[in-house]
Backbone bond lengths (Angstrom), bond angles and torsions (degrees), N, CA, C in turn:
res aa  C-N    CA-C-N  psi(-1)  N-CA   C-N-CA  omega(-1)  CA-C   N-CA-C  phi
1 M - - - 1.475 - - 1.523 110.23 -
2 K 1.344 115.57 -41.55 1.466 119.01 -179.76 1.526 110.25 -60.08
3 K 1.359 116.51 -41.94 1.460 119.89 179.89 1.526 110.53 -62.09
4 T 1.349 116.62 -38.12 1.462 120.16 179.62 1.513 111.11 -64.40
5 I 1.331 116.93 -44.43 1.464 121.01 179.07 1.518 110.44 -60.80
6 F 1.346 116.40 -47.79 1.456 119.74 -179.67 1.522 111.40 -63.19
7 A 1.331 116.98 -37.19 1.467 120.13 179.88 1.522 110.82 -64.56
8 I 1.332 116.78 -43.26 1.466 120.41 179.49 1.519 110.62 -64.22
9 L 1.339 116.41 -42.22 1.460 119.47 179.09 1.525 111.01 -63.79
10 A 1.333 116.24 -40.49 1.459 119.76 179.08 1.525 111.15 -64.94
11 L 1.332 115.52 -42.13 1.455 119.13 177.82 1.523 111.46 -65.03
12 S 1.331 116.40 -38.65 1.467 120.03 177.79 1.515 110.57 -60.74
13 A 1.327 115.83 -43.37 1.460 119.65 179.64 1.525 110.60 -64.11
14 A 1.339 115.86 -39.05 1.459 119.27 -179.04 1.515 111.58 -67.33
15 V 1.336 116.50 -39.30 1.459 120.40 -178.52 1.519 111.48 -80.09
16 A 1.348 117.01 -22.78 1.464 120.55 -175.71 1.521 111.86 -57.89
17 G 1.336 116.63 -39.26 1.462 119.68 179.63 1.515 111.45 -60.10
18 M 1.328 115.98 -41.98 1.456 119.95 177.69 1.523 110.74 -68.39
19 A 1.366 116.13 -39.83 1.455 120.34 -176.88 1.520 112.14 -66.70
20 E 1.358 116.22 -29.94 1.451 119.31 179.39 1.522 110.78 -66.88
21 Q 1.339 117.67 -30.53 1.456 121.11 -178.20 1.530 111.31 -90.33
22 R 1.327 116.43 -41.96 1.459 120.61 -178.75 1.522 108.36 -164.34
23 P 1.312 117.49 152.77 1.464 119.21 174.82 1.524 109.78 -71.87
24 P 1.324 118.78 154.58 1.465 119.58 178.72 1.522 110.89 -66.75
25 T 1.329 115.72 148.13 1.461 120.56 178.85 1.523 109.92 -75.24
26 Q 1.336 115.86 165.85 1.461 120.80 178.13 1.522 110.16 -60.20
27 E 1.327 116.55 -38.78 1.466 120.56 179.42 1.528 110.75 -63.88
28 E 1.334 116.29 -41.51 1.466 119.41 178.55 1.525 111.09 -65.20
29 V 1.339 116.08 -39.70 1.464 120.24 -179.97 1.524 110.65 -63.61
30 E 1.332 116.95 -41.83 1.466 121.08 -178.08 1.528 111.81 -64.03
31 K 1.318 117.61 -26.78 1.462 121.17 -179.76 1.526 112.68 -84.74
32 M 1.323 117.15 -10.25 1.469 120.97 -176.63 1.526 111.53 -78.57
33 T 1.319 115.35 149.36 1.454 120.64 169.49 1.526 107.87 -74.38
34 P 1.346 118.77 163.48 1.473 119.93 176.88 1.522 112.77 -54.37
35 Q 1.319 116.90 -38.61 1.466 120.17 179.65 1.523 111.00 -67.18
36 E 1.348 116.74 -39.18 1.465 120.41 178.32 1.526 111.09 -67.41
37 R 1.340 116.61 -37.32 1.469 119.36 177.96 1.524 110.62 -64.53
38 K 1.340 116.22 -41.05 1.463 119.71 178.08 1.521 110.19 -62.24
39 A 1.337 116.34 -42.24 1.458 120.06 178.92 1.522 111.40 -63.99
40 A 1.353 116.65 -38.60 1.467 120.53 179.38 1.515 110.75 -64.92
41 I 1.329 116.39 -41.80 1.462 120.21 178.40 1.521 110.64 -62.64
42 M 1.342 116.31 -42.67 1.461 120.65 178.70 1.525 110.73 -62.29
43 A 1.344 116.07 -40.28 1.461 119.93 -178.70 1.527 111.47 -67.17
44 I 1.335 116.29 -41.08 1.463 120.02 179.43 1.523 110.55 -67.03
45 A 1.342 116.33 -40.96 1.466 120.08 177.66 1.523 110.81 -63.25
46 L 1.331 116.01 -37.87 1.463 120.03 178.07 1.523 110.40 -63.00
47 R 1.329 116.50 -43.08 1.461 120.41 -179.83 1.534 111.15 -63.68
48 K 1.322 116.86 -37.96 1.458 120.77 -176.33 1.528 112.58 -79.10
49 Y 1.335 116.77 -39.65 1.465 119.54 -171.58 1.529 114.58 -112.71
50 G 1.344 117.87 -14.79 1.454 119.93 173.71 1.508 116.82 85.31
51 G 1.320 117.94 3.24 1.449 120.38 178.04 1.522 112.84 81.97
52 P 1.338 116.95 167.65 1.466 120.63 -177.06 1.523 112.39 -70.43
53 T 1.324 115.57 145.11 1.464 122.72 179.27 1.524 109.10 -137.20
54 A 1.327 116.31 130.08 1.464 120.87 179.64 1.526 110.18 -87.20
55 K 1.310 116.32 133.83 1.457 121.41 -179.79 1.517 109.93 -72.12
56 P 1.341 118.11 124.41 1.466 120.86 179.19 1.528 111.75 -56.01
57 G 1.320 115.47 140.84 1.456 120.07 177.41 1.512 114.91 84.56
58 T 1.345 117.75 -0.10 1.466 120.07 178.18 1.523 109.44 -104.90
59 G 1.313 115.78 159.75 1.458 121.13 -178.44 1.512 111.29 88.20
60 E 1.311 116.19 132.81 1.468 121.21 178.76 1.520 109.53 -137.16
61 G 1.341 115.05 146.24 1.453 120.63 173.44 1.510 113.64 77.50
62 V 1.339 115.55 170.54 1.457 121.46 -179.73 1.526 109.87 -142.73
63 I 1.321 114.92 140.38 1.464 122.26 172.86 1.527 106.69 -104.71
64 R 1.308 117.16 131.09 1.469 120.44 179.13 1.529 110.36 -113.41
65 I 1.327 114.78 134.15 1.456 122.04 171.34 1.523 106.14 -101.58
66 V 1.324 117.22 111.45 1.463 121.36 -173.78 1.522 109.30 -107.73
67 N 1.338 116.38 109.42 1.462 121.18 178.79 1.522 109.63 -86.56
68 A 1.339 116.32 116.49 1.462 120.96 -177.38 1.528 110.56 -124.46
69 Q 1.327 116.37 34.96 1.466 120.62 179.54 1.518 109.40 -145.36
70 S 1.318 115.67 161.99 1.468 120.42 -179.69 1.524 111.77 -129.98
71 D 1.322 117.77 8.09 1.460 120.49 -179.48 1.524 111.80 -67.19
72 I 1.339 116.04 -38.96 1.465 121.45 -179.22 1.522 108.36 -122.82
73 P 1.333 118.74 127.89 1.468 119.65 176.34 1.518 110.90 -55.49
74 A 1.331 115.94 141.33 1.471 121.07 -174.71 1.520 112.78 -88.99
75 G 1.329 118.42 12.42 1.463 120.90 -176.67 1.509 114.19 -62.42
76 G 1.321 118.42 -23.72 1.456 120.40 -179.67 1.507 114.12 -80.41
77 I 1.339 117.08 -8.28 1.462 120.13 -177.25 1.527 111.74 -78.88
78 A 1.337 116.47 -49.97 1.471 121.07 -171.80 1.535 113.80 -57.19
79 P 1.355 120.35 -46.23 1.470 118.49 -178.94 1.527 112.76 -62.13
80 L 1.334 117.58 -39.95 1.462 119.59 -179.60 1.523 111.08 -71.20
81 V 1.326 117.12 -37.72 1.468 119.66 176.42 1.525 110.17 -64.71
82 S 1.336 116.88 -40.11 1.460 120.55 177.37 1.524 110.82 -61.07
83 A 1.334 117.00 -42.73 1.465 120.69 177.44 1.521 110.88 -64.54
84 F 1.322 116.66 -38.00 1.469 121.37 177.67 1.525 110.48 -62.75
85 V 1.331 116.89 -45.15 1.464 121.62 179.62 1.523 110.36 -63.25
86 N 1.332 117.21 -44.39 1.460 120.60 179.67 1.526 111.98 -63.09
87 R 1.323 116.26 -29.91 1.464 120.58 -178.52 1.529 112.55 -83.00
88 F 1.353 116.74 -39.40 1.462 119.31 -171.34 1.536 114.34 -117.00
89 H 1.337 118.39 -13.97 1.465 123.28 169.37 1.534 115.23 70.53
90 Y 1.328 117.36 20.17 1.465 118.94 170.07 1.523 108.89 -83.09
91 D 1.326 116.40 154.41 1.460 121.55 178.83 1.529 108.21 -82.58
92 V 1.335 117.07 110.47 1.464 122.00 -178.28 1.527 108.70 -124.21
93 E 1.325 117.19 128.37 1.462 122.19 -179.89 1.525 109.85 -119.85
94 V 1.325 116.46 138.32 1.462 122.86 177.41 1.525 108.35 -105.69
95 T 1.330 116.86 122.14 1.462 121.39 -178.55 1.525 109.91 -136.26
96 N 1.321 115.78 170.39 1.459 121.99 170.29 1.522 108.57 -99.41
97 G 1.326 117.34 154.45 1.456 119.92 -179.73 1.507 111.66 -167.95
98 A 1.318 115.91 -178.10 1.458 122.04 -178.50 1.526 110.26 -80.81
99 P 1.338 117.79 152.22 1.472 121.11 178.93 1.527 111.93 -61.45
100 V 1.320 114.94 155.65 1.460 121.42 175.26 1.524 109.02 -126.37
101 T 1.311 115.14 165.18 1.459 122.07 171.89 1.522 107.70 -121.16
102 V 1.312 115.47 173.44 1.457 119.43 177.19 1.526 110.23 -58.47
103 G 1.331 116.25 -36.02 1.459 120.20 -177.63 1.515 114.95 -75.79
104 T 1.350 117.12 -20.11 1.469 119.48 -175.74 1.531 113.63 -110.13
105 A 1.327 117.83 -4.88 1.454 120.64 -172.84 1.522 112.60 -63.06
106 T 1.326 117.76 -42.23 1.463 120.14 -177.87 1.523 110.79 -65.81
107 Q 1.326 117.26 -40.62 1.461 120.51 177.56 1.527 110.44 -65.45
108 R 1.344 117.04 -41.52 1.461 120.38 -179.76 1.525 110.92 -63.27
109 L 1.330 116.18 -35.43 1.463 120.46 177.63 1.523 110.47 -55.60
110 S 1.325 116.30 -42.36 1.465 121.26 178.68 1.524 110.67 -69.79
111 E 1.330 117.28 -40.12 1.467 121.53 -177.16 1.529 112.04 -64.02
112 I 1.322 117.28 -36.93 1.472 119.95 -178.60 1.523 111.88 -90.54
113 K 1.348 116.00 6.22 1.473 121.58 176.30 1.527 111.51 54.51
114 A 1.318 114.76 50.73 1.456 120.91 177.98 1.516 109.70 -115.25
115 N 1.310 115.95 143.77 1.465 120.07 175.25 1.528 110.79 -77.70
116 A 1.313 116.04 -30.04 1.457 122.66 175.77 1.526 106.98 -153.44
117 A 1.324 116.67 159.79 1.459 118.37 -177.27 1.519 111.44 -156.39
118 V 1.336 114.22 150.48 1.458 121.89 168.48 1.518 106.60 -115.02
119 F 1.326 116.66 117.03 1.457 122.38 179.13 1.522 108.54 -97.71
120 V 1.333 117.00 126.52 1.463 122.12 -179.21 1.527 108.23 -104.16
121 V 1.322 116.26 115.62 1.456 121.48 -177.37 1.526 109.58 -125.34
122 S 1.314 116.74 179.30 1.458 121.62 171.99 1.520 107.51 -134.93
123 D 1.319 115.87 109.54 1.458 121.24 -175.88 1.529 107.70 -148.30
124 K 1.336 116.72 111.80 1.464 121.30 -176.67 1.522 112.49 -61.53
125 A 1.334 117.31 -18.18 1.465 120.23 -177.08 1.525 112.94 -86.60
126 L 1.327 117.66 -9.93 1.465 120.72 -175.58 1.525 111.55 -100.00
127 P 1.329 117.82 153.92 1.468 120.40 170.20 1.525 110.07 -70.73
128 R 1.333 117.65 178.53 1.467 120.57 -177.19 1.524 112.19 -65.12
129 V 1.332 116.93 -40.13 1.466 120.62 -177.28 1.525 109.43 -138.15
130 L 1.331 114.87 133.99 1.465 122.32 170.43 1.521 107.21 -123.03
131 V 1.325 117.42 137.80 1.463 120.78 -176.82 1.521 110.00 -133.30
132 S 1.335 115.17 136.43 1.463 121.43 169.85 1.524 106.89 -115.71
133 P 1.337 117.39 89.03 1.471 120.15 -172.36 1.520 113.99 -62.75
134 E 1.341 117.09 -29.71 1.464 118.55 179.61 1.524 111.64 -74.76
135 D 1.333 117.41 -30.30 1.470 120.89 -177.81 1.520 112.97 -92.10
136 G 1.317 117.68 -15.43 1.453 120.43 176.79 1.512 114.87 83.15
137 W 1.329 118.42 32.10 1.464 118.79 175.95 1.521 111.29 -136.75
138 A 1.315 114.25 155.73 1.458 122.20 173.41 1.517 108.07 -134.92
139 I 1.325 116.43 147.76 1.463 122.00 174.59 1.516 107.54 -115.12
140 V 1.328 116.77 122.20 1.464 122.90 176.43 1.521 107.44 -103.53
141 N 1.307 116.52 127.95 1.458 122.16 -175.36 1.525 111.24 -103.16
142 A 1.322 116.25 102.27 1.467 121.01 178.75 1.523 111.26 -63.10
143 G 1.332 116.43 -25.80 1.458 120.17 -179.08 1.516 114.15 -67.35
144 A 1.329 117.48 -11.25 1.464 121.04 -179.80 1.524 112.37 -109.45
145 L 1.331 117.48 16.38 1.466 120.58 -173.95 1.527 114.22 -107.03
146 S 1.316 117.96 -7.04 1.465 119.42 -168.64 1.519 114.28 -83.22
147 G 1.313 119.35 -14.02 1.459 120.80 -174.79 1.515 114.02 -57.82
148 G 1.325 116.96 120.04 1.456 122.31 175.35 1.509 115.46 77.60
149 A 1.322 118.82 6.24 1.473 120.48 -179.65 1.522 109.93 -72.70
150 K 1.335 115.67 136.82 1.464 118.64 -177.78 1.520 112.68 -87.00
151 D 1.355 117.93 -22.58 1.462 119.81 179.77 1.529 110.18 -162.62
152 G 1.339 115.35 176.58 1.462 121.01 -178.85 1.510 113.48 -66.23
153 V 1.341 116.96 -31.56 1.465 120.31 179.44 1.528 109.82 -62.62
154 E 1.313 115.68 -42.80 1.465 119.93 179.09 1.524 110.89 -65.21
155 L 1.325 117.13 -38.07 1.462 120.91 177.82 1.532 111.17 -63.77
156 E 1.328 116.84 -43.89 1.473 120.19 177.88 1.521 110.80 -59.64
157 A 1.327 116.10 -42.17 1.466 120.41 179.73 1.524 110.45 -64.40
158 R 1.325 116.89 -41.30 1.465 120.46 178.52 1.529 110.54 -60.63
159 L 1.305 116.00 -44.04 1.466 119.30 -178.28 1.526 110.49 -62.69
160 G 1.325 117.01 -44.40 1.461 119.81 178.90 1.515 112.14 -60.48
161 K 1.337 116.35 -43.68 1.457 120.31 179.82 1.529 111.28 -65.02
162 E 1.315 117.04 -40.17 1.464 119.43 -179.42 1.525 111.38 -67.56
163 V 1.330 117.01 -33.62 1.467 119.68 175.05 1.526 110.61 -64.12
164 I 1.345 117.35 -43.61 1.462 120.24 177.06 1.524 110.38 -62.36
165 R 1.315 117.20 -38.66 1.466 120.24 175.86 1.527 110.42 -61.28
166 G 1.336 116.43 -41.16 1.458 119.77 177.19 1.521 111.67 -59.90
167 L 1.347 116.49 -43.29 1.461 120.96 176.71 1.531 111.22 -59.26
168 C 1.328 115.08 -42.99 1.462 119.36 -177.27 1.523 111.61 -70.45
169 F 1.318 117.40 -36.20 1.462 119.78 175.45 1.525 110.51 -60.56
170 I 1.330 116.87 -43.22 1.464 120.46 177.70 1.525 110.26 -59.95
171 G 1.343 116.38 -39.70 1.459 121.47 -177.22 1.515 114.85 -81.11
172 G 1.325 118.01 7.54 1.453 120.27 174.98 1.508 115.88 88.60
173 L 1.337 117.77 20.65 1.465 120.71 -176.71 1.524 112.60 -105.39
174 G 1.312 118.55 28.45 1.458 120.80 -177.22 1.515 113.00 -53.54
175 Q 1.339 116.87 115.15 1.461 124.42 177.21 1.532 111.95 48.18
176 A 1.337 115.45 48.04 1.465 121.44 -178.29 1.522 110.51 -69.96
177 A 1.306 116.01 135.01 1.462 121.18 179.27 1.521 110.24 -66.64
178 G 1.325 116.17 140.33 1.457 121.33 175.48 1.506 114.74 85.25
179 M 1.329 118.36 -1.78 1.458 121.25 179.76 1.528 108.21 -115.27
180 P 1.331 118.12 106.30 1.466 121.02 -173.86 1.528 113.53 -52.12
181 I 1.329 117.50 -40.51 1.458 120.02 -176.36 1.525 111.75 -65.84
182 M 1.345 117.14 -22.35 1.456 120.31 -177.23 1.525 113.45 -106.63
183 H 1.327 116.95 11.80 1.459 118.90 171.31 1.529 108.77 -67.16
184 P 1.328 119.13 153.72 1.471 120.09 178.40 1.527 111.31 -54.69
185 V 1.315 116.80 131.99 1.464 123.21 178.06 1.522 107.14 -115.48
186 N 1.317 115.80 97.75 1.463 119.99 -175.89 1.519 112.24 -76.30
187 Y 1.332 116.04 -33.46 1.456 120.78 -179.17 1.527 108.82 -134.30
188 A 1.329 116.07 153.70 1.464 119.89 -178.74 1.520 111.89 -55.89
189 V 1.341 116.89 -34.97 1.460 120.16 -178.20 1.526 111.64 -63.83
190 D 1.343 117.76 -22.35 1.472 120.35 178.65 1.521 112.03 -64.89
191 L 1.321 117.61 -22.21 1.464 121.03 178.75 1.522 111.43 -66.40
192 D 1.332 116.78 -27.27 1.465 120.20 -174.75 1.516 112.81 -65.36
193 S 1.329 117.73 -25.83 1.460 120.54 -176.49 1.522 112.82 -85.74
194 I 1.341 117.65 -3.68 1.464 120.87 179.09 1.524 107.67 -83.47
195 A 1.327 115.80 105.59 1.465 120.28 -172.45 1.518 112.68 -77.75
196 N 1.326 117.90 -36.72 1.470 120.68 -177.21 1.515 108.75 -133.92
197 A 1.318 114.94 109.06 1.465 120.31 -174.67 1.516 113.27 -77.42
198 I 1.340 118.65 -8.87 1.468 120.36 -175.12 1.525 111.44 -111.22
199 V 1.330 119.07 14.08 1.456 121.24 171.82 1.521 106.97 -85.63
200 M 1.343 116.73 101.26 1.461 120.13 -167.91 1.523 114.46 -130.43
201 G 1.311 118.63 16.76 1.455 119.87 174.28 1.522 113.08 53.90
202 D 1.330 115.62 -126.10 1.469 120.25 -177.31 1.526 112.13 -95.53
203 A 1.329 116.80 36.20 1.462 120.87 -179.08 1.524 112.14 -56.51
204 A 1.335 117.49 -34.29 1.467 120.56 -177.90 1.523 111.33 -58.19
205 K 1.343 116.94 -34.83 1.463 119.94 179.79 1.524 110.80 -66.66
206 R 1.337 116.36 -41.01 1.458 120.01 177.99 1.518 110.81 -66.48
207 F 1.339 116.31 -42.97 1.468 119.38 177.54 1.525 110.65 -58.44
208 A 1.336 116.43 -39.62 1.466 120.64 -178.06 1.522 111.88 -63.10
209 L 1.331 117.44 -24.37 1.455 121.30 177.93 1.524 112.41 -84.28
210 V 1.349 116.46 -32.69 1.464 120.60 -171.18 1.534 113.16 -101.55
211 M 1.325 117.73 -44.95 1.463 120.74 -173.00 1.531 113.96 -58.88
212 P 1.347 120.27 -36.59 1.470 118.64 179.49 1.525 113.90 -58.92
213 S 1.335 117.87 -24.48 1.464 119.58 178.36 1.521 111.74 -66.38
214 F 1.341 117.26 -18.66 1.465 122.01 175.63 1.526 111.78 -100.89
215 G 1.331 117.45 6.76 1.458 120.88 -178.16 1.511 113.18 79.54
216 L 1.326 116.59 25.68 1.465 121.24 -177.36 1.526 110.75 -109.70
217 Q 1.325 115.43 130.05 1.457 122.47 173.85 1.527 108.18 -134.24
218 P 1.332 118.20 138.96 1.465 119.51 178.91 1.524 111.65 -74.48
219 K 1.319 115.74 155.83 1.463 120.58 172.19 1.526 109.39 -70.68
220 V 1.319 116.26 149.67 1.464 121.01 170.66 1.531 106.66 -84.27
221 V 1.314 116.51 117.17 1.466 121.41 -175.96 1.525 109.20 -123.38
222 K 1.327 115.06 125.92 1.465 121.03 175.05 1.514 108.57 -134.65
223 N 1.331 115.88 168.05 1.463 116.38 175.91 1.532 109.22 -72.07
224 Y 1.329 115.14 158.27 1.465 120.53 -171.84 1.527 111.78 -60.86
225 R 1.322 118.05 -36.82 1.466 120.74 -179.92 1.527 110.27 -61.16
226 N 1.331 117.70 -47.73 1.457 120.45 178.83 1.524 111.70 -62.55
227 A 1.342 115.69 -39.06 1.465 119.61 179.79 1.527 110.95 -62.76
228 V 1.345 116.86 -40.05 1.463 120.42 178.00 1.532 109.79 -66.97
229 Q 1.304 116.94 -42.90 1.460 120.91 -179.67 1.530 111.70 -63.32
230 E 1.336 116.77 -33.50 1.466 120.62 179.78 1.522 112.27 -85.02
231 G 1.342 117.82 -8.57 1.454 121.48 172.41 1.513 116.94 88.40
232 W 1.343 118.34 12.71 1.468 118.53 -179.43 1.527 113.29 -119.25
233 A 1.298 118.06 5.16 1.465 120.29 -177.09 1.525 111.44 -65.72
234 P 1.331 117.94 139.56 1.466 119.57 171.79 1.520 110.42 -67.94
235 A 1.311 116.48 165.59 1.465 120.40 179.14 1.522 109.94 -58.24
236 P 1.322 117.85 146.31 1.472 120.41 -178.13 1.519 111.72 -61.58
237 T 1.331 114.97 146.07 1.466 120.91 -178.82 1.518 112.46 -116.11
238 N 1.337 118.07 -1.68 1.462 120.45 177.61 1.522 108.45 -151.71
239 E 1.319 116.13 174.04 1.463 121.02 -174.76 1.524 112.32 -64.94
240 I 1.330 117.60 -35.55 1.462 120.25 179.92 1.524 109.93 -64.80
241 Q 1.341 116.27 -47.95 1.459 119.65 179.13 1.524 111.21 -64.04
242 K 1.339 117.14 -37.79 1.465 120.28 179.69 1.529 110.75 -63.14
243 A 1.331 116.42 -40.61 1.467 119.68 179.02 1.527 110.60 -63.39
244 I 1.330 116.66 -40.59 1.467 120.55 178.05 1.523 110.01 -66.08
245 W 1.323 116.63 -44.20 1.472 122.03 179.23 1.533 110.11 -57.13
246 D 1.327 116.23 -49.30 1.464 120.79 -178.43 1.525 111.23 -64.52
247 E 1.325 116.10 -39.25 1.467 119.73 -178.61 1.530 111.18 -65.55
248 V 1.331 116.64 -44.89 1.468 120.22 -177.87 1.518 111.24 -68.59
249 H 1.345 116.92 -36.58 1.461 120.24 -176.57 1.522 113.40 -88.81
250 K 1.328 116.71 -0.60 1.463 119.79 -177.65 1.525 110.14 -66.10
251 L 1.330 116.04 130.92 1.461 120.88 177.83 1.522 109.60 -77.28
252 P 1.324 117.69 147.25 1.469 119.40 178.32 1.522 110.54 -64.20
253 T 1.320 116.94 141.06 1.471 121.75 -178.71 1.520 112.10 -87.21
254 E 1.326 116.27 -16.09 1.456 120.04 179.61 1.524 109.14 -121.49
255 P 1.342 116.78 146.50 1.463 118.60 179.70 1.527 111.45 -63.49
256 I 1.323 115.09 147.36 1.454 119.84 177.88 1.526 109.05 -75.22
257 K 1.302 117.24 127.99 1.456 121.59 -179.64 1.523 109.62 -93.67
258 I 1.307 115.15 125.68 1.461 120.85 178.56 1.522 108.23 -112.84
259 E 1.289 115.06 119.09 1.454 119.64 -179.36 1.524 109.42 -70.19
260 P 1.342 117.80 134.34 1.469 119.41 178.30 1.515 111.97 -65.45
261 E 1.300 114.32 146.49 1.456 118.82 179.71 1.523 109.48 -71.61
262 T 1.294 115.94 131.97 1.464 119.78 178.81 1.509 109.69 -102.09
263 K 1.316 115.06 131.97 1.445 119.93 179.48 1.517 110.35 -100.39
264 K 1.300 113.53 140.54 1.464 119.17 179.46 1.537 109.64 -74.45
265 V 1.308 115.95 125.97 1.457 121.16 -179.21 1.524 109.33 -82.37
266 K 1.315 114.71 127.35 1.464 118.60 177.92 1.529 110.14 -71.97
267 E 1.253 114.78 137.37 1.478 119.60 179.13 1.524 110.35 -86.56
């Protein structure tokens, strides 16, 4: 998954130069692979809207993902957490740290200055996921994920998905209907069939009800063009944003014509 994300970003960057000068022709589009077409669309959208921008002063609190095990490489966590952040706009940080137990998790939450946390451990005595919804923490057990895995790549993917499940359990989405990632997972191998861990329907509404109890609020994120139009955008940081800034702030070159009001003549 990480390779796919990086490939799309690389393709977007490659097409962005062309998109800044002109959109691709129909002939060019027809020759593109599906991945190249997606990258071209992303590049054109970036040129038109300037990419996402967080409104200063919005967003509260932080969720920490603390990896305290070495049985499974943690490479599968970051891409899914990044997708989660892009979708829901909470501040989530992935770090390494010391193991926790059920008895020490609440204290550790305070020590790491987190409003909520997912602790990743490896303990053969624990189930795959433990959640304390009132305290705002979940423990994901990497030691219970290896059953039936065909390779390390699959294990990394399982760990990332289970971390996202831990986040969702904290946010009040326990086994939510219609959300593949939150369907009952009886065995670790069931995680392998979940193709997209961030297809979550109206999860944001549920988070809005639960996350504030932990002091968590999402950032307000809009595209740069809308932010400039609403008057709160930060100064542009690249040529695309500068072009949008100049376009929105450009004064009209011709006077505005106001048609005189016509009154109906009584007969």
